[in-house]
C-alpha positions as CSV (number, residue, x, y, z in Angstrom):
1,M,198.2,150.6,17.4
2,R,196.9,154.1,17.9
3,L,193.3,154.7,19.0
4,D,191.7,158.2,18.7
5,V,188.2,158.4,20.1
6,D,186.2,161.6,20.0
7,L,184.1,161.6,23.2
8,G,182.6,165.0,22.5
9,L,183.2,168.6,23.7
10,E,181.6,168.1,27.1
11,V,183.5,165.0,28.0
12,A,187.1,164.5,29.3
13,L,188.7,161.5,30.9
14,P,190.0,161.9,34.5
15,P,193.7,162.2,34.8
16,S,194.0,159.0,36.9
17,A,194.8,155.6,35.8
18,G,192.1,153.0,35.8
19,S,189.4,155.3,34.4
20,L,188.8,153.4,31.1
21,A,188.9,149.9,29.7
22,L,188.9,148.6,26.1
23,S,187.1,145.3,25.5
24,P,189.2,142.3,24.5
25,D,187.9,142.4,20.9
26,G,188.6,146.1,20.7
27,N,185.0,146.9,19.9
28,R,183.9,148.8,23.1
29,L,185.3,151.4,25.3
30,V,184.0,151.9,28.9
31,Y,185.1,155.0,30.8
32,L,184.5,157.3,33.7
33,S,183.7,160.8,32.5
34,E,184.9,164.1,33.8
35,H,183.4,167.5,33.2
36,G,184.5,170.9,34.5
37,G,187.3,169.2,36.5
38,R,185.1,166.7,38.4
39,L,183.7,163.3,37.7
40,L,180.1,163.4,36.4
41,A,178.5,161.8,39.5
42,E,181.0,158.9,39.1
43,R,179.2,157.2,36.3
44,L,180.3,154.8,33.6
45,Y,179.8,155.3,29.9
46,M,180.2,152.9,27.1
47,R,180.8,153.4,23.4
48,R,180.9,150.9,20.7
49,L,183.8,152.1,18.5
50,D,181.8,151.4,15.3
51,Q,179.2,153.9,16.4
52,A,179.2,157.6,17.3
53,K,176.8,157.4,20.2
54,T,177.9,157.0,23.8
55,S,175.5,155.6,26.4
56,E,175.5,155.6,30.2
57,I,175.7,152.2,31.9
58,R,172.6,152.5,34.1
59,G,172.9,151.2,37.6
60,A,176.7,151.7,37.8
61,E,176.6,155.0,39.6
62,G,179.6,155.4,42.0
63,A,181.7,153.0,39.9
64,F,185.4,153.0,39.7
65,F,188.1,150.9,37.9
66,P,186.0,149.4,35.0
67,F,187.3,146.2,33.4
68,F,185.9,143.7,30.9
69,S,185.3,139.9,31.1
70,P,187.5,137.9,28.7
71,D,184.6,137.4,26.3
72,G,183.7,141.2,26.4
73,Q,180.1,140.5,27.4
74,W,180.5,141.9,31.0
75,V,181.8,145.0,32.6
76,G,183.2,144.7,36.1
77,F,183.7,147.6,38.5
78,S,184.2,148.5,42.1
79,R,181.7,150.5,44.1
80,A,181.5,151.2,47.8
81,N,183.8,148.3,48.7
82,K,181.9,145.9,46.5
83,L,182.9,144.1,43.4
84,N,180.1,144.1,40.7
85,K,179.4,143.2,37.1
86,I,176.8,144.2,34.6
87,S,176.1,142.9,31.1
88,V,177.2,145.1,28.1
89,E,173.6,144.7,26.9
90,G,172.3,146.4,30.1
91,G,170.2,145.0,32.9
92,A,170.8,144.7,36.7
93,V,174.1,145.1,38.4
94,I,175.2,141.8,39.9
95,P,177.1,142.0,43.2
96,L,180.0,139.6,43.3
97,A,181.8,140.1,46.6
98,D,182.4,142.5,49.5
99,L,185.9,143.9,49.4
100,P,188.1,145.4,52.1
101,S,188.5,149.2,51.9
102,G,191.1,150.4,49.4
103,S,190.6,148.3,46.2
104,S,192.6,149.7,43.3
105,G,192.0,147.8,40.1
106,E,190.9,144.4,38.9
107,S,191.5,142.0,36.1
108,W,189.2,139.1,34.9
109,G,190.9,135.9,33.9
110,S,189.8,133.3,31.4
111,D,189.7,130.8,34.3
112,G,186.6,132.5,35.7
113,N,188.4,134.4,38.5
114,I,188.9,138.1,39.0
115,I,192.1,139.4,40.6
116,V,191.6,142.5,42.8
117,G,194.5,144.7,44.0
118,G,194.6,147.2,46.9
119,A,195.9,148.1,50.3
120,F,195.0,144.5,51.4
121,G,197.3,143.0,48.8
122,L,195.9,140.8,46.0
123,M,192.7,138.8,46.2
124,R,190.9,136.3,44.0
125,V,187.1,136.5,43.5
126,P,185.1,134.0,41.4
127,A,183.4,135.8,38.5
128,S,180.2,134.0,39.5
129,G,180.4,135.6,42.9
130,G,181.7,134.4,46.3
131,A,184.1,135.3,49.1
132,P,187.5,136.8,48.2
133,T,190.6,134.7,48.9
134,K,194.0,136.1,49.6
135,V,196.6,135.6,46.8
136,L,199.4,137.9,48.1
137,D,199.9,140.1,51.1
138,V,201.7,143.4,51.0
139,A,205.2,143.0,52.6
140,P,206.9,145.4,55.1
141,G,207.6,148.7,53.3
142,E,204.8,148.1,50.8
143,N,201.6,150.2,50.9
144,S,199.4,148.6,48.3
145,F,199.2,146.7,45.0
146,W,197.5,148.5,42.0
147,F,196.0,147.5,38.7
148,P,196.7,143.8,38.4
149,Q,196.7,142.5,34.8
150,I,196.3,138.8,34.2
151,L,198.7,137.7,31.4
152,P,197.7,135.6,28.4
153,G,197.4,131.9,29.5
154,G,196.2,133.0,32.9
155,K,199.1,131.5,34.9
156,A,200.7,134.8,35.9
157,F,199.8,138.5,36.4
158,L,201.5,141.8,36.6
159,F,200.7,144.6,39.2
160,S,202.2,147.8,40.4
161,T,203.5,148.1,44.0
162,V,203.2,151.3,45.9
163,Y,205.8,151.6,48.6
164,N,205.4,153.5,51.9
165,N,207.9,156.1,50.7
166,G,205.6,156.9,47.7
167,T,207.6,155.2,45.0
168,T,206.2,152.5,42.7
169,S,207.4,149.5,40.7
170,S,205.8,146.9,38.5
């Protein structure tokens, strides 16, 4: 499938991975926006793909690594070493957990848990909130785990490993 979305002349996506997310039903796109070579105050924007208008997700200033809940009704994101969620309909940001420094991507499973990657390894956080629990530590020679993706069925996930020598693998 090919997706071509016009974000307008003033908007560009950052060149880094993890700056956008497509809802599971394919109806919404959430993204960080870049203008003039820098992020626009690190804010998230959402666009329903059946509409031309994009709207800012209020309250998500400083957000990184957006991701959707399995039902597409929530957007999760990291901000200042905290994991948060907000309804796609708007409202208040709901803090879910404090994270160690260095988170680098999340994935929300249908079992009600969110897997978080980073320099600390992989952690599991309940989507309703609560303390993170360790799933996997980085091994000697590994630097961090990035962009976990829970696979269909929820019994396994993929992630990228960054090694101390700068190489990566998945």
